[in-house]
All heavy atoms as TSV, in Angstrom:
chain	resi	resn	atom	element	x	y	z
A	1	MET	N	N	35.702	-18.726	-14.120
A	1	MET	CA	C	35.523	-17.312	-13.841
A	1	MET	C	C	35.364	-17.144	-12.334
A	1	MET	O	O	34.647	-17.887	-11.685
A	1	MET	CB	C	34.297	-16.778	-14.572
A	1	MET	CG	C	34.160	-15.274	-14.378
A	1	MET	SD	S	32.593	-14.570	-14.934
A	1	MET	CE	C	32.738	-14.670	-16.680
A	2	ALA	N	N	36.032	-16.154	-11.767
A	2	ALA	CA	C	35.961	-15.890	-10.335
A	2	ALA	C	C	34.619	-15.258	-9.983
A	2	ALA	O	O	34.074	-14.470	-10.755
A	2	ALA	CB	C	37.100	-14.971	-9.914
A	3	LYS	N	N	34.123	-15.619	-8.807
A	3	LYS	CA	C	32.867	-15.033	-8.334
A	3	LYS	C	C	33.105	-13.614	-7.848
A	3	LYS	O	O	34.092	-13.316	-7.206
A	3	LYS	CB	C	32.317	-15.848	-7.161
A	3	LYS	CG	C	31.359	-16.905	-7.541
A	3	LYS	CD	C	30.767	-17.488	-6.273
A	3	LYS	CE	C	29.434	-18.109	-6.559
A	3	LYS	NZ	N	28.839	-18.693	-5.369
A	4	LYS	N	N	32.175	-12.726	-8.143
A	4	LYS	CA	C	32.231	-11.360	-7.622
A	4	LYS	C	C	31.767	-11.368	-6.177
A	4	LYS	O	O	30.851	-12.110	-5.810
A	4	LYS	CB	C	31.305	-10.444	-8.425
A	4	LYS	CG	C	31.854	-9.963	-9.717
A	4	LYS	CD	C	30.851	-9.001	-10.327
A	4	LYS	CE	C	31.556	-7.968	-11.154
A	4	LYS	NZ	N	30.623	-6.989	-11.698
A	5	GLU	N	N	32.391	-10.526	-5.349
A	5	GLU	CA	C	31.945	-10.394	-3.977
A	5	GLU	C	C	30.599	-9.676	-3.982
A	5	GLU	O	O	30.407	-8.689	-4.682
A	5	GLU	CB	C	32.965	-9.595	-3.171
A	5	GLU	CG	C	32.688	-9.645	-1.692
A	5	GLU	CD	C	33.772	-8.987	-0.890
A	5	GLU	OE1	O	34.953	-9.159	-1.219
A	5	GLU	OE2	O	33.423	-8.278	0.070
A	6	SER	N	N	29.664	-10.181	-3.213
A	6	SER	CA	C	28.314	-9.620	-3.201
A	6	SER	C	C	27.924	-9.189	-1.795
A	6	SER	O	O	28.335	-9.793	-0.818
A	6	SER	CB	C	27.332	-10.670	-3.696
A	6	SER	OG	O	26.020	-10.195	-3.611
A	7	ASN	N	N	27.122	-8.150	-1.716
A	7	ASN	CA	C	26.611	-7.686	-0.431
A	7	ASN	C	C	25.253	-8.293	-0.128
A	7	ASN	O	O	24.585	-7.871	0.807
A	7	ASN	CB	C	26.496	-6.162	-0.417
A	7	ASN	CG	C	27.854	-5.504	-0.379
A	7	ASN	OD1	O	28.797	-6.062	0.145
A	7	ASN	ND2	N	27.954	-4.324	-0.946
A	8	THR	N	N	24.824	-9.252	-0.928
A	8	THR	CA	C	23.528	-9.875	-0.690
A	8	THR	C	C	23.717	-11.235	-0.038
A	8	THR	O	O	24.750	-11.868	-0.185
A	8	THR	CB	C	22.734	-10.055	-1.999
A	8	THR	OG1	O	23.468	-10.904	-2.866
A	8	THR	CG2	C	22.471	-8.726	-2.669
A	9	LYS	N	N	22.704	-11.660	0.674
A	9	LYS	CA	C	22.733	-12.949	1.339
A	9	LYS	C	C	21.459	-13.697	0.970
A	9	LYS	O	O	20.366	-13.140	1.031
A	9	LYS	CB	C	22.810	-12.753	2.854
A	9	LYS	CG	C	22.946	-14.045	3.600
A	9	LYS	CD	C	23.215	-13.802	5.064
A	9	LYS	CE	C	23.374	-15.133	5.758
A	9	LYS	NZ	N	23.794	-14.969	7.138
A	10	SER	N	N	21.603	-14.929	0.588
A	10	SER	CA	C	20.462	-15.763	0.222
A	10	SER	C	C	19.964	-16.528	1.444
A	10	SER	O	O	20.748	-16.890	2.321
A	10	SER	CB	C	20.865	-16.766	-0.857
A	10	SER	OG	O	21.273	-16.107	-2.016
A	11	PHE	N	N	18.653	-16.757	1.476
A	11	PHE	CA	C	18.074	-17.575	2.529
A	11	PHE	C	C	16.751	-18.138	2.039
A	11	PHE	O	O	16.172	-17.667	1.072
A	11	PHE	CB	C	17.880	-16.776	3.831
A	11	PHE	CG	C	16.822	-15.708	3.733
A	11	PHE	CD1	C	15.535	-15.936	4.188
A	11	PHE	CD2	C	17.121	-14.479	3.182
A	11	PHE	CE1	C	14.563	-14.949	4.086
A	11	PHE	CE2	C	16.165	-13.488	3.083
A	11	PHE	CZ	C	14.881	-13.721	3.539
A	12	VAL	N	N	16.296	-19.180	2.711
A	12	VAL	CA	C	15.034	-19.821	2.362
A	12	VAL	C	C	13.913	-19.131	3.128
A	12	VAL	O	O	14.040	-18.861	4.323
A	12	VAL	CB	C	15.066	-21.321	2.712
A	12	VAL	CG1	C	13.720	-21.965	2.441
A	12	VAL	CG2	C	16.165	-22.014	1.927
A	13	LEU	N	N	12.824	-18.842	2.434
A	13	LEU	CA	C	11.655	-18.232	3.060
A	13	LEU	C	C	10.453	-19.109	2.759
A	13	LEU	O	O	10.151	-19.385	1.597
A	13	LEU	CB	C	11.430	-16.821	2.491
A	13	LEU	CG	C	10.182	-16.084	2.958
A	13	LEU	CD1	C	10.268	-15.798	4.452
A	13	LEU	CD2	C	10.013	-14.796	2.170
A	14	ARG	N	N	9.788	-19.549	3.792
A	14	ARG	CA	C	8.590	-20.365	3.606
A	14	ARG	C	C	7.368	-19.454	3.680
A	14	ARG	O	O	7.189	-18.723	4.650
A	14	ARG	CB	C	8.524	-21.440	4.684
A	14	ARG	CG	C	9.576	-22.507	4.486
A	14	ARG	CD	C	9.527	-23.539	5.609
A	14	ARG	NE	N	10.568	-24.517	5.452
A	14	ARG	CZ	C	11.817	-24.368	5.895
A	14	ARG	NH1	N	12.168	-23.276	6.537
A	14	ARG	NH2	N	12.714	-25.306	5.700
A	15	VAL	N	N	6.563	-19.508	2.634
A	15	VAL	CA	C	5.363	-18.675	2.531
A	15	VAL	C	C	4.220	-19.576	2.079
A	15	VAL	O	O	4.401	-20.383	1.158
A	15	VAL	CB	C	5.579	-17.532	1.511
A	15	VAL	CG1	C	4.335	-16.678	1.378
A	15	VAL	CG2	C	6.777	-16.687	1.887
A	16	ASP	N	N	3.056	-19.424	2.696
A	16	ASP	CA	C	1.924	-20.264	2.281
A	16	ASP	C	C	1.512	-19.912	0.847
A	16	ASP	O	O	1.813	-18.825	0.331
A	16	ASP	CB	C	0.743	-20.125	3.254
A	16	ASP	CG	C	0.125	-18.758	3.246
A	16	ASP	OD1	O	-0.674	-18.479	2.327
A	16	ASP	OD2	O	0.456	-17.951	4.133
A	17	ALA	N	N	0.839	-20.832	0.194
A	17	ALA	CA	C	0.508	-20.716	-1.226
A	17	ALA	C	C	-0.323	-19.474	-1.547
A	17	ALA	O	O	-0.082	-18.797	-2.562
A	17	ALA	CB	C	-0.214	-21.971	-1.704
A	18	ASP	N	N	-1.293	-19.138	-0.719
A	18	ASP	CA	C	-2.144	-17.970	-0.978
A	18	ASP	C	C	-1.351	-16.669	-0.886
A	18	ASP	O	O	-1.517	-15.767	-1.713
A	18	ASP	CB	C	-3.322	-17.923	-0.002
A	18	ASP	CG	C	-4.331	-19.037	-0.262
A	18	ASP	OD1	O	-4.352	-19.573	-1.397
A	18	ASP	OD2	O	-5.094	-19.354	0.665
A	19	THR	N	N	-0.481	-16.582	0.119
A	19	THR	CA	C	0.356	-15.393	0.263
A	19	THR	C	C	1.309	-15.267	-0.915
A	19	THR	O	O	1.488	-14.172	-1.466
A	19	THR	CB	C	1.140	-15.435	1.593
A	19	THR	OG1	O	0.209	-15.495	2.676
A	19	THR	CG2	C	2.040	-14.227	1.759
A	20	MET	N	N	1.902	-16.387	-1.327
A	20	MET	CA	C	2.833	-16.357	-2.452
A	20	MET	C	C	2.118	-15.930	-3.730
A	20	MET	O	O	2.645	-15.132	-4.509
A	20	MET	CB	C	3.491	-17.730	-2.642
A	20	MET	CG	C	4.636	-17.721	-3.585
A	20	MET	SD	S	5.952	-16.677	-2.919
A	20	MET	CE	C	7.061	-16.669	-4.274
A	21	ALA	N	N	0.918	-16.415	-3.937
A	21	ALA	CA	C	0.144	-16.026	-5.118
A	21	ALA	C	C	-0.131	-14.522	-5.102
A	21	ALA	O	O	-0.032	-13.854	-6.142
A	21	ALA	CB	C	-1.164	-16.812	-5.182
A	22	ALA	N	N	-0.450	-13.973	-3.937
A	22	ALA	CA	C	-0.707	-12.534	-3.829
A	22	ALA	C	C	0.563	-11.734	-4.108
A	22	ALA	O	O	0.526	-10.701	-4.795
A	22	ALA	CB	C	-1.253	-12.209	-2.437
A	23	ILE	N	N	1.714	-12.201	-3.602
A	23	ILE	CA	C	2.987	-11.522	-3.843
A	23	ILE	C	C	3.345	-11.579	-5.328
A	23	ILE	O	O	3.773	-10.567	-5.910
A	23	ILE	CB	C	4.116	-12.147	-2.992
A	23	ILE	CG1	C	3.866	-11.869	-1.507
A	23	ILE	CG2	C	5.491	-11.615	-3.414
A	23	ILE	CD1	C	4.743	-12.696	-0.564
A	24	GLU	N	N	3.152	-12.718	-5.947
A	24	GLU	CA	C	3.453	-12.864	-7.377
A	24	GLU	C	C	2.576	-11.952	-8.221
A	24	GLU	O	O	3.045	-11.317	-9.169
A	24	GLU	CB	C	3.294	-14.321	-7.812
A	24	GLU	CG	C	4.383	-15.221	-7.262
A	24	GLU	CD	C	4.119	-16.700	-7.475
A	24	GLU	OE1	O	2.949	-17.099	-7.668
A	24	GLU	OE2	O	5.100	-17.461	-7.425
A	25	LYS	N	N	1.292	-11.851	-7.873
A	25	LYS	CA	C	0.392	-10.955	-8.615
A	25	LYS	C	C	0.796	-9.507	-8.425
A	25	LYS	O	O	0.848	-8.725	-9.380
A	25	LYS	CB	C	-1.057	-11.155	-8.178
A	25	LYS	CG	C	-1.996	-10.152	-8.857
A	25	LYS	CD	C	-3.376	-10.621	-8.980
A	25	LYS	CE	C	-4.316	-9.666	-9.700
A	25	LYS	NZ	N	-3.789	-8.500	-10.329
A	26	TRP	N	N	1.112	-9.124	-7.191
A	26	TRP	CA	C	1.553	-7.764	-6.892
A	26	TRP	C	C	2.828	-7.454	-7.663
A	26	TRP	O	O	2.953	-6.379	-8.260
A	26	TRP	CB	C	1.762	-7.629	-5.395
A	26	TRP	CG	C	1.987	-6.240	-4.866
A	26	TRP	CD1	C	1.894	-5.058	-5.555
A	26	TRP	CD2	C	2.346	-5.889	-3.533
A	26	TRP	NE1	N	2.175	-3.994	-4.726
A	26	TRP	CE2	C	2.460	-4.483	-3.473
A	26	TRP	CE3	C	2.583	-6.621	-2.385
A	26	TRP	CZ2	C	2.800	-3.815	-2.303
A	26	TRP	CZ3	C	2.912	-5.948	-1.218
A	26	TRP	CH2	C	3.020	-4.558	-1.195
A	27	ALA	N	N	3.756	-8.385	-7.681
A	27	ALA	CA	C	5.011	-8.193	-8.420
A	27	ALA	C	C	4.729	-7.978	-9.904
A	27	ALA	O	O	5.283	-7.066	-10.528
A	27	ALA	CB	C	5.929	-9.397	-8.216
A	28	ALA	N	N	3.861	-8.785	-10.472
A	28	ALA	CA	C	3.520	-8.637	-11.897
A	28	ALA	C	C	2.863	-7.288	-12.156
A	28	ALA	O	O	3.169	-6.622	-13.156
A	28	ALA	CB	C	2.597	-9.779	-12.325
A	29	ASP	N	N	1.988	-6.854	-11.258
A	29	ASP	CA	C	1.325	-5.551	-11.398
A	29	ASP	C	C	2.328	-4.401	-11.370
A	29	ASP	O	O	2.102	-3.359	-11.984
A	29	ASP	CB	C	0.295	-5.343	-10.281
A	29	ASP	CG	C	-0.908	-6.265	-10.384
A	29	ASP	OD1	O	-1.094	-6.898	-11.447
A	29	ASP	OD2	O	-1.657	-6.362	-9.387
A	30	GLU	N	N	3.434	-4.579	-10.636
A	30	GLU	CA	C	4.463	-3.546	-10.484
A	30	GLU	C	C	5.627	-3.739	-11.463
A	30	GLU	O	O	6.628	-3.032	-11.375
A	30	GLU	CB	C	5.002	-3.560	-9.045
A	30	GLU	CG	C	3.968	-3.291	-7.981
A	30	GLU	CD	C	3.629	-1.827	-7.846
A	30	GLU	OE1	O	4.482	-0.976	-8.117
A	30	GLU	OE2	O	2.482	-1.532	-7.454
A	31	PHE	N	N	5.507	-4.734	-12.353
A	31	PHE	CA	C	6.562	-5.060	-13.322
A	31	PHE	C	C	7.886	-5.392	-12.628
A	31	PHE	O	O	8.962	-4.964	-13.061
A	31	PHE	CB	C	6.756	-3.928	-14.344
A	31	PHE	CG	C	5.496	-3.623	-15.096
A	31	PHE	CD1	C	4.754	-2.489	-14.786
A	31	PHE	CD2	C	5.036	-4.479	-16.081
A	31	PHE	CE1	C	3.577	-2.209	-15.458
A	31	PHE	CE2	C	3.858	-4.204	-16.767
A	31	PHE	CZ	C	3.132	-3.069	-16.452
A	32	ARG	N	N	7.796	-6.143	-11.530
A	32	ARG	CA	C	8.976	-6.595	-10.799
A	32	ARG	C	C	8.987	-8.117	-10.779
A	32	ARG	O	O	7.956	-8.762	-10.928
A	32	ARG	CB	C	8.943	-6.126	-9.338
A	32	ARG	CG	C	9.114	-4.661	-9.114
A	32	ARG	CD	C	9.273	-4.390	-7.612
A	32	ARG	NE	N	9.444	-2.987	-7.348
A	32	ARG	CZ	C	8.511	-2.198	-6.838
A	32	ARG	NH1	N	7.332	-2.665	-6.527
A	32	ARG	NH2	N	8.759	-0.919	-6.634
A	33	SER	N	N	10.174	-8.675	-10.502
A	33	SER	CA	C	10.251	-10.106	-10.222
A	33	SER	C	C	9.683	-10.334	-8.821
A	33	SER	O	O	9.551	-9.392	-8.024
A	33	SER	CB	C	11.709	-10.576	-10.270
A	33	SER	OG	O	12.448	-9.986	-9.212
A	34	THR	N	N	9.359	-11.577	-8.521
A	34	THR	CA	C	8.876	-11.891	-7.177
A	34	THR	C	C	9.952	-11.547	-6.154
A	34	THR	O	O	9.670	-10.951	-5.104
A	34	THR	CB	C	8.486	-13.380	-7.077
A	34	THR	OG1	O	7.481	-13.652	-8.067
A	34	THR	CG2	C	7.949	-13.729	-5.706
A	35	ASN	N	N	11.201	-11.893	-6.442
A	35	ASN	CA	C	12.297	-11.568	-5.540
A	35	ASN	C	C	12.426	-10.051	-5.365
A	35	ASN	O	O	12.577	-9.563	-4.241
A	35	ASN	CB	C	13.610	-12.142	-6.080
A	35	ASN	CG	C	14.750	-11.959	-5.120
A	35	ASN	OD1	O	14.768	-12.570	-4.064
A	35	ASN	ND2	N	15.695	-11.103	-5.485
A	36	GLY	N	N	12.350	-9.319	-6.449
A	36	GLY	CA	C	12.434	-7.865	-6.377
A	36	GLY	C	C	11.300	-7.276	-5.560
A	36	GLY	O	O	11.487	-6.312	-4.806
A	37	GLN	N	N	10.111	-7.852	-5.691
A	37	GLN	CA	C	8.961	-7.371	-4.923
A	37	GLN	C	C	9.173	-7.618	-3.436
A	37	GLN	O	O	8.908	-6.744	-2.617
A	37	GLN	CB	C	7.675	-8.059	-5.395
A	37	GLN	CG	C	6.421	-7.496	-4.789
A	37	GLN	CD	C	6.117	-6.083	-5.270
A	37	GLN	OE1	O	6.618	-5.643	-6.292
A	37	GLN	NE2	N	5.293	-5.376	-4.526
A	38	LEU	N	N	9.666	-8.798	-3.083
A	38	LEU	CA	C	9.926	-9.094	-1.675
A	38	LEU	C	C	10.994	-8.164	-1.108
A	38	LEU	O	O	10.857	-7.666	0.017
A	38	LEU	CB	C	10.335	-10.559	-1.507
A	38	LEU	CG	C	9.189	-11.554	-1.684
A	38	LEU	CD1	C	9.726	-12.968	-1.847
A	38	LEU	CD2	C	8.219	-11.473	-0.521
A	39	GLN	N	N	12.035	-7.880	-1.878
A	39	GLN	CA	C	13.070	-6.946	-1.430
A	39	GLN	C	C	12.463	-5.557	-1.216
A	39	GLN	O	O	12.770	-4.880	-0.233
A	39	GLN	CB	C	14.209	-6.870	-2.443
A	39	GLN	CG	C	15.066	-8.113	-2.449
A	39	GLN	CD	C	16.168	-8.044	-3.485
A	39	GLN	OE1	O	15.969	-7.549	-4.602
A	39	GLN	NE2	N	17.331	-8.531	-3.123
A	40	TRP	N	N	11.600	-5.126	-2.120
A	40	TRP	CA	C	10.953	-3.814	-1.998
A	40	TRP	C	C	10.056	-3.764	-0.759
A	40	TRP	O	O	10.082	-2.781	-0.003
A	40	TRP	CB	C	10.152	-3.516	-3.261
A	40	TRP	CG	C	9.459	-2.201	-3.199
A	40	TRP	CD1	C	9.991	-0.973	-3.467
A	40	TRP	CD2	C	8.104	-1.965	-2.797
A	40	TRP	NE1	N	9.046	0.009	-3.267
A	40	TRP	CE2	C	7.878	-0.578	-2.854
A	40	TRP	CE3	C	7.069	-2.800	-2.397
A	40	TRP	CZ2	C	6.648	-0.016	-2.534
A	40	TRP	CZ3	C	5.848	-2.236	-2.071
A	40	TRP	CH2	C	5.647	-0.856	-2.144
A	41	ILE	N	N	9.265	-4.820	-0.540
A	41	ILE	CA	C	8.374	-4.870	0.622
A	41	ILE	C	C	9.191	-4.759	1.907
A	41	ILE	O	O	8.842	-3.991	2.813
A	41	ILE	CB	C	7.539	-6.178	0.614
A	41	ILE	CG1	C	6.520	-6.150	-0.534
A	41	ILE	CG2	C	6.843	-6.398	1.958
A	41	ILE	CD1	C	5.877	-7.507	-0.815
A	42	ILE	N	N	10.279	-5.500	1.989
A	42	ILE	CA	C	11.123	-5.473	3.186
A	42	ILE	C	C	11.760	-4.094	3.360
A	42	ILE	O	O	11.765	-3.526	4.461
A	42	ILE	CB	C	12.184	-6.585	3.122
A	42	ILE	CG1	C	11.503	-7.954	3.218
A	42	ILE	CG2	C	13.233	-6.409	4.227
A	42	ILE	CD1	C	12.392	-9.125	2.840
A	43	SER	N	N	12.279	-3.526	2.277
A	43	SER	CA	C	12.898	-2.194	2.348
A	43	SER	C	C	11.905	-1.138	2.806
A	43	SER	O	O	12.225	-0.273	3.629
A	43	SER	CB	C	13.467	-1.792	0.983
A	43	SER	OG	O	14.545	-2.617	0.642
A	44	GLU	N	N	10.685	-1.188	2.266
A	44	GLU	CA	C	9.648	-0.221	2.660
A	44	GLU	C	C	9.271	-0.388	4.136
A	44	GLU	O	O	9.099	0.603	4.842
A	44	GLU	CB	C	8.404	-0.385	1.784
A	44	GLU	CG	C	8.551	0.230	0.415
A	44	GLU	CD	C	8.724	1.738	0.497
A	44	GLU	OE1	O	7.791	2.433	0.932
A	44	GLU	OE2	O	9.812	2.211	0.134
A	45	ALA	N	N	9.148	-1.626	4.598
A	45	ALA	CA	C	8.811	-1.863	5.999
A	45	ALA	C	C	9.919	-1.329	6.909
A	45	ALA	O	O	9.645	-0.700	7.937
A	45	ALA	CB	C	8.580	-3.351	6.252
A	46	LEU	N	N	11.172	-1.556	6.535
A	46	LEU	CA	C	12.299	-1.042	7.322
A	46	LEU	C	C	12.307	0.485	7.329
A	46	LEU	O	O	12.509	1.110	8.374
A	46	LEU	CB	C	13.626	-1.565	6.762
A	46	LEU	CG	C	13.922	-3.042	7.015
A	46	LEU	CD1	C	15.116	-3.490	6.178
A	46	LEU	CD2	C	14.168	-3.305	8.485
A	47	ARG	N	N	12.072	1.097	6.163
A	47	ARG	CA	C	12.077	2.561	6.064
A	47	ARG	C	C	10.961	3.165	6.912
A	47	ARG	O	O	11.184	4.087	7.697
A	47	ARG	CB	C	11.922	2.990	4.605
A	47	ARG	CG	C	12.021	4.504	4.394
A	47	ARG	CD	C	11.724	4.886	2.953
A	47	ARG	NE	N	10.365	4.549	2.541
A	47	ARG	CZ	C	9.277	5.243	2.865
A	47	ARG	NH1	N	9.371	6.320	3.615
A	47	ARG	NH2	N	8.089	4.867	2.440
A	48	LYS	N	N	9.753	2.621	6.785
A	48	LYS	CA	C	8.599	3.164	7.511
A	48	LYS	C	C	8.731	3.005	9.022
A	48	LYS	O	O	8.187	3.806	9.773
A	48	LYS	CB	C	7.311	2.513	7.018
A	48	LYS	CG	C	6.913	2.985	5.640
A	48	LYS	CD	C	5.656	2.291	5.152
A	48	LYS	CE	C	5.295	2.772	3.765
A	48	LYS	NZ	N	4.094	2.090	3.246
A	49	SER	N	N	9.453	1.975	9.463
A	49	SER	CA	C	9.619	1.756	10.903
A	49	SER	C	C	10.852	2.457	11.459
A	49	SER	O	O	11.132	2.354	12.656
A	49	SER	CB	C	9.711	0.256	11.201
A	49	SER	OG	O	10.924	-0.267	10.687
A	50	GLY	N	N	11.580	3.174	10.591
A	50	GLY	CA	C	12.780	3.867	11.031
A	50	GLY	C	C	13.942	2.938	11.311
A	50	GLY	O	O	14.847	3.271	12.065
A	51	ARG	N	N	13.928	1.772	10.707
A	51	ARG	CA	C	14.969	0.775	10.947
A	51	ARG	C	C	15.854	0.538	9.723
A	51	ARG	O	O	16.541	-0.469	9.645
A	51	ARG	CB	C	14.339	-0.544	11.357
A	51	ARG	CG	C	13.597	-0.459	12.666
A	51	ARG	CD	C	12.892	-1.759	12.970
A	51	ARG	NE	N	12.124	-1.661	14.183
A	51	ARG	CZ	C	12.569	-2.067	15.365
A	51	ARG	NH1	N	13.763	-2.578	15.494
A	51	ARG	NH2	N	11.794	-1.951	16.425
A	52	THR	N	N	15.856	1.466	8.798
A	52	THR	CA	C	16.684	1.314	7.606
A	52	THR	C	C	18.147	1.261	8.028
A	52	THR	O	O	18.615	2.136	8.752
A	52	THR	CB	C	16.459	2.480	6.630
A	52	THR	OG1	O	15.073	2.536	6.324
A	52	THR	CG2	C	17.254	2.302	5.358
A	53	PRO	N	N	18.864	0.238	7.568
A	53	PRO	CA	C	20.287	0.139	7.937
A	53	PRO	C	C	21.069	1.338	7.419
A	53	PRO	O	O	20.771	1.879	6.350
A	53	PRO	CB	C	20.762	-1.131	7.250
A	53	PRO	CG	C	19.550	-1.855	6.831
A	53	PRO	CD	C	18.443	-0.864	6.727
A	54	LYS	N	N	22.062	1.752	8.202
A	54	LYS	CA	C	22.940	2.844	7.775
A	54	LYS	C	C	23.790	2.357	6.603
A	54	LYS	O	O	24.172	1.203	6.552
A	54	LYS	CB	C	23.870	3.266	8.920
A	54	LYS	CG	C	23.133	3.696	10.164
A	54	LYS	CD	C	22.621	5.099	10.017
A	54	LYS	CE	C	22.053	5.606	11.316
A	54	LYS	NZ	N	20.666	5.813	11.326
A	55	LYS	N	N	24.083	3.267	5.684
A	55	LYS	CA	C	24.940	2.931	4.555
A	55	LYS	C	C	26.354	2.718	5.062
A	55	LYS	O	O	26.847	3.485	5.874
A	55	LYS	CB	C	24.944	4.050	3.509
A	55	LYS	CG	C	23.595	4.303	2.896
A	55	LYS	CD	C	23.325	3.303	1.829
A	55	LYS	CE	C	22.018	3.645	1.146
A	55	LYS	NZ	N	21.538	2.661	0.268
A	56	ARG	N	N	26.998	1.665	4.563
A	56	ARG	CA	C	28.389	1.426	4.924
A	56	ARG	C	C	29.283	2.359	4.147
A	56	ARG	O	O	29.069	2.592	2.967
A	56	ARG	CB	C	28.785	-0.012	4.599
A	56	ARG	CG	C	28.244	-1.000	5.581
A	56	ARG	CD	C	28.886	-2.322	5.330
A	56	ARG	NE	N	28.749	-3.147	6.507
A	56	ARG	CZ	C	28.988	-4.422	6.537
A	56	ARG	NH1	N	29.403	-5.031	5.459
A	56	ARG	NH2	N	28.844	-5.111	7.636
A	57	ARG	N	N	30.283	2.883	4.826
A	57	ARG	CA	C	31.251	3.755	4.160
A	57	ARG	C	C	32.281	2.897	3.458
A	57	ARG	O	O	32.728	1.900	3.990
A	57	ARG	CB	C	31.926	4.657	5.175
A	57	ARG	CG	C	30.955	5.662	5.783
A	57	ARG	CD	C	31.653	6.519	6.767
A	57	ARG	NE	N	32.653	7.311	6.064
A	57	ARG	CZ	C	32.702	8.623	6.043
A	57	ARG	NH1	N	31.830	9.306	6.732
A	57	ARG	NH2	N	33.620	9.268	5.391
A	58	THR	N	N	32.655	3.302	2.258
A	58	THR	CA	C	33.699	2.598	1.532
A	58	THR	C	C	35.039	3.239	1.843
A	58	THR	O	O	35.106	4.305	2.451
A	58	THR	CB	C	33.452	2.650	0.005
A	58	THR	OG1	O	33.520	4.015	-0.408
A	58	THR	CG2	C	32.104	2.053	-0.353
A	59	ALA	N	N	36.107	2.614	1.403
A	59	ALA	CA	C	37.452	3.136	1.652
A	59	ALA	C	C	37.636	4.511	1.014
A	59	ALA	O	O	38.423	5.323	1.481
A	59	ALA	CB	C	38.494	2.162	1.121
A	60	ASP	N	N	36.909	4.798	-0.066
A	60	ASP	CA	C	37.043	6.076	-0.765
A	60	ASP	C	C	36.255	7.198	-0.094
A	60	ASP	O	O	36.501	8.366	-0.348
A	60	ASP	CB	C	36.574	5.958	-2.220
A	60	ASP	CG	C	37.492	5.072	-3.043
A	60	ASP	OD1	O	38.677	4.956	-2.675
A	60	ASP	OD2	O	37.020	4.508	-4.038
A	61	ASP	N	N	35.285	6.869	0.755
A	61	ASP	CA	C	34.485	7.898	1.408
A	61	ASP	C	C	35.361	8.727	2.347
A	61	ASP	O	O	36.224	8.214	3.037
A	61	ASP	CB	C	33.355	7.272	2.234
A	61	ASP	CG	C	32.241	6.735	1.369
A	61	ASP	OD1	O	32.282	6.985	0.149
A	61	ASP	OD2	O	31.349	6.054	1.902
A	62	GLY	N	N	35.130	10.008	2.351
A	62	GLY	CA	C	35.823	10.872	3.266
A	62	GLY	C	C	37.160	11.365	2.777
A	62	GLY	O	O	37.799	12.185	3.416
A	63	LYS	N	N	37.620	10.874	1.649
A	63	LYS	CA	C	38.898	11.357	1.102
A	63	LYS	C	C	38.691	12.699	0.437
A	63	LYS	O	O	37.626	12.986	-0.078
A	63	LYS	CB	C	39.451	10.364	0.076
A	63	LYS	CG	C	39.979	9.089	0.712
A	63	LYS	CD	C	40.663	8.246	-0.330
A	63	LYS	CE	C	41.256	7.003	0.294
A	63	LYS	NZ	N	41.889	6.149	-0.695
A	64	ASP	N	N	39.730	13.518	0.456
A	64	ASP	CA	C	39.666	14.813	-0.211
A	64	ASP	C	C	39.456	14.595	-1.692
A	64	ASP	O	O	40.116	13.763	-2.313
A	64	ASP	CB	C	40.946	15.615	0.022
A	64	ASP	CG	C	41.041	16.088	1.452
A	64	ASP	OD1	O	40.040	16.570	1.984
A	64	ASP	OD2	O	42.137	15.949	2.021
A	65	ASP	N	N	38.565	15.338	-2.260
A	65	ASP	CA	C	38.268	15.228	-3.682
A	65	ASP	C	C	38.112	16.620	-4.244
A	65	ASP	O	O	37.346	17.420	-3.726
A	65	ASP	CB	C	36.988	14.418	-3.870
A	65	ASP	CG	C	36.695	14.087	-5.323
A	65	ASP	OD1	O	37.421	14.577	-6.210
A	65	ASP	OD2	O	35.733	13.347	-5.565
A	66	ALA	N	N	38.812	16.912	-5.320
A	66	ALA	CA	C	38.788	18.247	-5.912
A	66	ALA	C	C	37.424	18.616	-6.466
A	66	ALA	O	O	37.122	19.772	-6.703
A	66	ALA	CB	C	39.847	18.335	-7.014
A	67	THR	N	N	36.534	17.633	-6.649
A	67	THR	CA	C	35.222	17.921	-7.232
A	67	THR	C	C	34.240	18.443	-6.198
A	67	THR	O	O	33.157	18.861	-6.552
A	67	THR	CB	C	34.636	16.672	-7.907
A	67	THR	OG1	O	34.489	15.650	-6.928
A	67	THR	CG2	C	35.518	16.224	-9.048
A	68	HIS	N	N	34.577	18.401	-4.902
A	68	HIS	CA	C	33.643	18.868	-3.863
A	68	HIS	C	C	33.764	20.334	-3.632
A	68	HIS	O	O	34.673	20.972	-3.486
A	68	HIS	CB	C	33.869	18.128	-2.550
A	68	HIS	CG	C	33.413	16.714	-2.610
A	68	HIS	ND1	N	32.104	16.355	-2.784
A	68	HIS	CD2	C	34.099	15.553	-2.550
A	68	HIS	CE1	C	32.010	15.059	-2.804
A	68	HIS	NE2	N	33.223	14.537	-2.662
């Protein structure tokens, strides 16, 4: 089966045991995976600092559409 193209990038993150335990507990409290919690924390930090990346336009963006 061919791999789907993804907009995500994997990387290794080293976190001390106490911090990881706190993140895991927070994730469980929010009904998220640990990975999902880390993504949310990063997204919130970017949003609050005004550094949220701009959305990339797709090839279909900007085309005339009868529904507009």
